[in-house]
C-alpha positions as CSV (number, residue, x, y, z in Angstrom):
1,M,17.4,1.1,13.5
2,R,14.3,-1.1,14.5
3,T,13.8,0.5,17.7
4,Q,13.2,3.7,15.5
5,L,10.8,1.8,13.6
6,E,8.8,0.6,16.4
7,A,8.6,4.2,17.7
8,C,7.1,5.2,14.6
9,I,4.6,2.3,14.8
10,A,3.8,3.3,18.5
11,A,3.4,6.9,17.5
12,V,0.7,6.2,14.8
13,N,-0.8,3.9,17.1
14,E,-1.5,6.5,19.3
15,V,-3.5,8.4,16.2
16,V,-4.9,5.7,14.6
17,L,-6.4,3.5,17.6
18,G,-7.2,0.2,18.0
19,K,-5.4,-0.8,14.4
20,E,-2.4,-2.1,15.3
21,H,-2.0,-5.1,12.9
22,A,-3.1,-2.8,10.0
23,V,-0.6,-0.2,11.0
24,Q,2.1,-2.9,11.1
25,L,1.5,-4.3,7.7
26,A,1.2,-0.6,6.6
27,M,4.8,0.0,7.6
28,A,6.0,-3.6,6.1
29,C,4.8,-2.5,3.0
30,L,6.6,0.6,2.9
31,L,9.9,-1.3,3.9
32,A,9.1,-4.0,1.2
33,R,9.0,-1.1,-1.3
34,G,5.7,-1.8,-2.2
35,H,2.3,0.6,-2.5
36,L,-0.8,0.0,-0.2
37,L,-4.5,0.0,-1.2
38,I,-7.0,0.6,1.7
39,E,-10.5,-0.2,0.8
40,D,-13.2,1.0,3.4
41,L,-16.4,3.2,4.0
42,P,-15.6,6.6,4.2
43,G,-14.8,7.9,7.9
44,M,-12.8,4.7,8.8
45,G,-9.3,6.8,9.2
46,K,-7.6,5.8,5.9
47,T,-6.5,9.5,5.3
48,T,-5.5,9.8,9.4
49,L,-3.4,6.7,8.7
50,S,-1.5,8.1,5.6
51,H,-0.7,11.6,7.2
52,A,0.6,9.8,10.4
53,L,2.9,7.4,8.7
54,A,4.2,10.5,6.4
55,Q,4.6,12.6,9.8
56,V,6.5,10.0,11.9
57,L,8.6,8.8,9.0
58,G,9.4,12.7,7.9
59,L,8.6,11.9,4.3
60,T,7.1,14.6,2.0
61,Y,3.4,14.3,1.5
62,Q,0.8,15.2,-1.0
63,R,-2.7,14.2,-1.4
64,I,-4.7,14.0,-4.6
65,Q,-8.4,13.9,-4.5
66,F,-9.6,11.3,-7.2
67,T,-12.7,12.9,-9.0
68,S,-14.4,12.0,-12.3
69,D,-12.9,15.2,-14.0
70,V,-9.4,14.6,-12.5
71,L,-7.0,14.5,-15.7
72,P,-3.4,12.9,-15.6
73,G,-1.9,16.1,-16.2
74,D,-3.4,16.9,-12.7
75,I,-1.3,14.2,-11.3
76,L,1.9,14.2,-13.2
77,G,2.4,17.8,-14.0
78,T,2.4,19.7,-17.2
79,S,4.3,22.3,-19.1
80,V,3.3,25.8,-19.3
81,F,4.8,28.6,-21.7
82,D,6.6,31.3,-19.9
83,Q,6.4,34.6,-22.1
84,H,9.6,36.0,-20.5
85,S,12.0,33.1,-21.7
86,A,9.8,31.9,-24.8
87,Q,10.0,28.6,-23.4
88,F,8.1,25.9,-21.8
89,T,8.5,25.3,-18.4
90,F,7.6,21.9,-16.4
91,H,5.5,22.3,-13.2
92,P,5.6,18.8,-11.5
93,G,2.4,17.6,-10.3
94,P,1.6,16.2,-7.0
95,I,2.9,12.9,-7.6
96,F,6.5,14.2,-7.3
97,T,6.3,13.6,-3.6
98,E,7.8,10.7,-1.1
99,L,4.6,9.7,-0.1
100,L,1.7,10.2,-2.2
101,L,-2.3,9.6,-0.9
102,A,-4.5,9.0,-3.9
103,D,-7.6,9.1,-2.0
104,E,-10.9,7.7,-3.3
105,I,-8.8,6.4,-6.6
106,N,-12.0,4.6,-7.8
107,R,-13.8,7.8,-8.3
108,A,-11.5,8.7,-11.1
109,T,-11.9,7.6,-14.7
110,P,-9.5,4.7,-16.0
111,K,-7.4,7.1,-17.9
112,S,-6.5,9.0,-14.8
113,Q,-6.1,5.8,-12.9
114,S,-3.6,4.6,-15.6
115,A,-1.3,7.5,-15.0
116,L,-0.3,6.1,-11.7
117,L,0.9,2.6,-13.6
118,E,4.4,3.6,-14.4
119,A,5.2,5.4,-11.3
120,M,4.3,2.6,-9.3
121,E,6.0,0.3,-11.1
122,E,9.3,1.9,-12.4
123,G,9.7,5.1,-9.8
124,Q,9.7,7.4,-12.7
125,V,7.2,8.9,-14.7
126,T,7.6,9.7,-18.7
127,I,5.9,13.1,-19.7
128,E,5.9,14.8,-23.0
129,G,8.5,12.4,-24.2
130,A,10.9,12.8,-21.0
131,T,11.4,10.5,-18.3
132,R,11.5,12.1,-14.8
133,P,12.5,10.0,-11.9
134,L,10.5,10.2,-8.8
135,P,11.8,10.7,-5.2
136,E,13.0,7.9,-2.9
137,P,11.5,6.5,-1.0
138,F,8.0,6.6,-3.1
139,F,5.1,5.2,-1.5
140,V,1.4,5.3,-2.9
141,I,-1.3,5.1,-0.5
142,A,-4.4,4.7,-2.5
143,T,-7.9,4.8,-1.1
144,Q,-11.2,3.4,-2.4
145,N,-14.6,3.5,-1.3
146,P,-16.5,-0.3,-1.6
147,V,-17.5,-0.9,-5.4
148,S,-21.0,-1.2,-4.4
149,Q,-21.2,2.7,-3.7
150,G,-22.1,5.0,-6.8
151,G,-19.7,6.7,-8.6
152,T,-16.7,4.5,-8.6
153,F,-14.8,2.9,-11.4
154,S,-13.5,-0.4,-10.6
155,L,-9.6,-0.6,-10.7
156,P,-8.7,-3.1,-13.7
157,E,-6.6,-6.1,-12.6
158,S,-3.4,-4.5,-14.0
159,Q,-3.7,-1.6,-11.5
160,L,-4.5,-3.7,-8.8
161,D,-1.4,-6.0,-9.4
162,R,0.6,-2.7,-8.7
163,F,-0.3,-2.8,-5.2
164,L,1.9,-5.0,-2.9
165,M,-0.9,-5.0,-0.1
166,R,-4.6,-4.2,0.3
167,L,-5.9,-3.6,3.7
168,S,-9.4,-2.8,5.4
169,L,-9.3,-0.9,8.4
170,G,-13.3,-2.1,9.7
171,Y,-15.2,-0.4,12.4
172,P,-13.0,0.2,15.6
173,S,-13.5,-1.9,18.9
174,A,-15.9,-0.5,21.6
175,K,-12.9,0.5,23.6
176,A,-11.0,2.2,20.9
177,E,-14.1,4.2,19.9
178,R,-14.6,5.3,23.2
179,Q,-11.1,6.6,23.3
180,L,-11.7,8.4,20.2
181,L,-14.7,9.8,21.3
182,L,-13.1,11.1,24.7
183,G,-9.4,12.0,23.4
184,R,-8.0,14.9,21.7
185,S,-8.9,15.8,17.8
186,R,-7.0,13.4,15.6
187,R,-6.0,16.5,13.6
188,L,-4.7,18.1,16.5
189,L,-2.4,14.9,17.3
190,L,-1.3,14.7,13.6
191,T,0.4,18.1,13.9
192,Q,2.1,17.1,17.0
193,L,3.7,14.1,15.4
194,K,7.4,14.6,14.9
195,P,9.6,12.6,12.4
196,L,11.4,9.9,14.5
197,I,13.8,8.3,11.6
198,E,16.0,9.8,9.2
199,R,15.4,9.4,5.2
200,D,18.4,7.8,4.7
201,A,18.1,5.3,7.9
202,L,14.8,4.5,6.3
203,L,16.5,3.9,2.8
204,H,18.6,1.6,5.0
205,A,16.2,-0.4,6.3
206,Q,14.6,-1.2,2.9
207,E,17.9,-2.4,2.0
208,Q,18.2,-4.7,4.9
209,V,14.8,-6.0,4.1
210,S,15.9,-6.9,0.5
211,A,18.8,-8.8,2.3
212,V,16.4,-10.9,4.6
213,R,17.1,-14.5,3.7
214,A,14.6,-17.1,2.5
215,S,15.7,-20.7,2.7
216,D,14.9,-23.2,-0.1
217,A,12.0,-24.7,2.1
218,L,10.5,-21.2,2.8
219,V,10.5,-20.8,-1.1
220,S,9.0,-23.8,-1.8
221,Y,6.4,-23.2,0.6
222,I,5.5,-19.8,-1.0
223,L,5.5,-21.9,-4.4
224,R,3.3,-24.6,-3.2
225,L,0.8,-21.6,-1.9
226,V,1.1,-20.0,-5.5
227,E,0.3,-23.0,-6.9
228,A,-2.8,-23.7,-5.2
229,T,-4.3,-20.4,-6.3
230,R,-3.8,-21.5,-9.8
231,T,-5.7,-24.6,-9.5
232,H,-8.3,-23.8,-6.7
233,A,-11.7,-24.7,-8.1
234,Q,-13.3,-21.5,-6.7
235,L,-10.9,-19.2,-8.2
236,E,-11.0,-17.9,-12.1
237,F,-7.2,-17.6,-12.1
238,G,-4.0,-17.8,-9.6
239,L,-1.3,-15.4,-8.5
240,S,1.0,-14.0,-11.3
241,P,4.8,-14.3,-10.9
242,R,4.6,-10.8,-9.5
243,G,2.2,-11.9,-7.0
244,S,4.9,-14.6,-6.0
245,L,7.5,-12.1,-5.6
246,A,5.0,-9.7,-3.6
247,L,4.3,-12.5,-1.2
248,L,8.1,-13.2,-0.6
249,A,9.0,-9.4,-0.1
250,A,5.8,-8.8,2.3
251,A,7.3,-11.9,4.4
252,K,10.7,-10.4,4.3
253,A,9.3,-7.1,6.0
254,W,7.4,-8.8,8.1
255,A,10.2,-10.8,9.5
256,F,12.5,-7.7,9.6
257,L,9.7,-5.6,11.8
258,A,9.8,-9.1,14.1
259,G,13.7,-8.7,14.6
260,R,14.7,-11.6,12.6
261,D,17.0,-11.8,9.5
262,Y,15.3,-14.7,7.9
263,V,11.8,-15.5,6.9
264,I,9.6,-18.4,8.6
265,P,6.3,-19.6,7.2
266,E,4.5,-17.5,9.9
267,D,5.8,-14.2,8.3
268,V,4.4,-15.5,5.0
269,Q,0.9,-16.8,6.7
270,V,0.4,-13.1,8.5
271,V,1.1,-11.3,5.4
272,L,-0.6,-13.5,2.5
273,P,-4.2,-12.3,3.1
274,S,-3.7,-8.7,2.4
275,V,-1.1,-9.7,-0.7
276,V,-3.3,-12.1,-2.6
277,S,-7.1,-11.2,-1.9
278,H,-7.1,-8.5,-4.4
279,R,-5.0,-10.4,-7.1
280,L,-7.5,-13.1,-7.0
281,R,-10.9,-13.4,-8.3
282,E,-13.4,-15.7,-6.9
283,Q,-15.9,-17.3,-9.3
284,N,-19.6,-16.2,-9.2
285,S,-19.0,-13.6,-6.6
286,A,-20.6,-10.3,-7.1
287,Q,-17.3,-8.8,-4.8
288,G,-15.1,-10.4,-7.5
289,M,-12.0,-10.7,-5.1
290,A,-11.6,-13.6,-3.3
291,S,-13.2,-14.0,0.1
292,A,-11.5,-14.2,3.3
293,A,-12.5,-18.3,3.6
294,V,-10.9,-18.8,0.3
295,V,-7.8,-17.3,1.1
296,Q,-7.8,-19.0,4.8
297,S,-8.4,-22.3,2.8
298,L,-5.0,-22.0,1.4
299,L,-3.4,-21.5,4.6
300,T,-5.3,-24.4,6.3
301,D,-4.8,-26.7,3.2
302,I,-1.3,-25.9,2.4
303,P,1.2,-27.4,4.8
304,A,4.4,-25.4,5.7
305,L,6.7,-28.3,5.7
């Protein structure tokens, strides 16, 4: 199974050039049953990454282009009166898919953003008093432009906390960008990607990730990191218990991809920046979220043993 997952990661890396670490983090996020937030400038490959993952994993794929006039019904679906049957018929929205790309989520109003909360937390949506389950797996990849850009609505902490990881792809290296310019079209490469793993195998991999062992010493290390966020002089508040669980789940997924059935401190250290940065708020910072330097200080100051 790990061979299949490695093949999936390799195939995505053929399309999304020079972002091997980000691709592996995205796969770990999915295996941990989390959701992924990618914040970057337009044109950095966010959409390409989500589409490539859907292709190689054989997942149904829907994309919502968030704008200020998107309504919750455009996301969840709505009931339409059928004159022939004289009844209302529910027409599911694009959220009823296995991989959902919520593109430029921070261009939608808070009301529309909140339509995703129940789905991301509980794998179901409640519409017109009826609860409807979502497919499994259910993986949301949301993209957002930097908050400094015009026409954006900052995601509230409750929404940010639903994302297991937050990534930034950044500019490609000179070598990767040369390959991009001289190589074939990314759109063409996307159409050529084939599913490399069965849906049941992917669900089984998620179960195996949950079963990865974490020793008492490893859990104590995570708790020390969490406590450090709550007492850090530069942070307004620390990680919540949900953040603690997210850190452990992400570390388990990273260990699984590394071929181990147990977590080591290095697994926690690799995933920590992507798991905690959007959950912490730095004091006297225009950006709000914790800077890379503050997050790195946690790893430097807190011993693993």
